[in-house]
C-alpha positions, 0 to 999 in steps of 0.5 A, spaced: 500 500 500 502 507 499 504 510 505 499 515 504 493 510 505 497 506 511 497 513 514 490 515 513 488 508 516 492 509 522 489 516 523 482 513 522 484 507 527 486 512 532 480 516 532 476 510 532 479 508 538 480 514 542 474 518 545 478 524 544 476 528 538 480 534 539 479 539 534 487 538 532 485 530 530 479 532 526 483 537 522 488 532 521 482 527 519 480 532 514 486 533 511 487 526 510 480 525 507 482 531 502 489 528 501 486 522 499 481 526 494 487 529 491 490 523 490 484 520 487 483 526 482 490 525 480 490 518 478 483 520 474 487 525 471 493 521 469 488 516 466 484 521 462 491 524 459 493 517 458 487 515 454 487 522 450 495 520 448 492 513 446 487 516 442 491 521 439 496 515 437 491 511 434 488 517 430 495 519 427 496 512 425 490 512 422 492 518 418 498 516 416 495 509 413 490 513 410 495 518 407 499 512 404 493 509 401 492 516 398 499 516 395 499 509 392 492 511 389 495 517 386 501 514 384 497 509 380 493 514 377 499 518 374 502 511 371 495 510 368 495 517 365 502 517 363 501 510 359 495 513 356 499 519 354 504 515 351 499 510 347 496 517 344 503 519 342 505 513 339 498 513 335 499 520 333 506 518 330 504 512 327 498 517 323 504 522 321 508 516 319 502 514 314 501 521 312 509 521 310 508 514 306 502 517 302 506 523 300 512 519 298 508 515 294 504 520 291 511 524 289 515 518 287 513 519 280 515 526 280 521 524 283 523 519 278 522 524 273 526 529 276 532 524 277 531 522 270 532 529 267 537 531 271 541 524 269 540 525 262 543 532 262 549 530 264 
């Protein structure tokens, strides 16, 4: 037991066994009673603070988990967007290449004529 509790019990035993309820003994008894209440209040306050700290730690852990999940989802979305943009760029490059192939085929005859006329002059 705590020293305060033992002291309080001893005081109560002295008061009960003695017929002498002097004002000093009554004051001492009240002091002990108040001291006990203060200790109980302190214990309750400590429990409240401990519970608040536990809840705060839980909330921090939950927020960290939520933030990590949100970050993961964002990274995945960015990767999907980047893949879509890359696919679009490849498709546009393919269209540009097809257009160039068509122009080459269209101008091939003219190019052959120019080359033949240049060679025949030499």
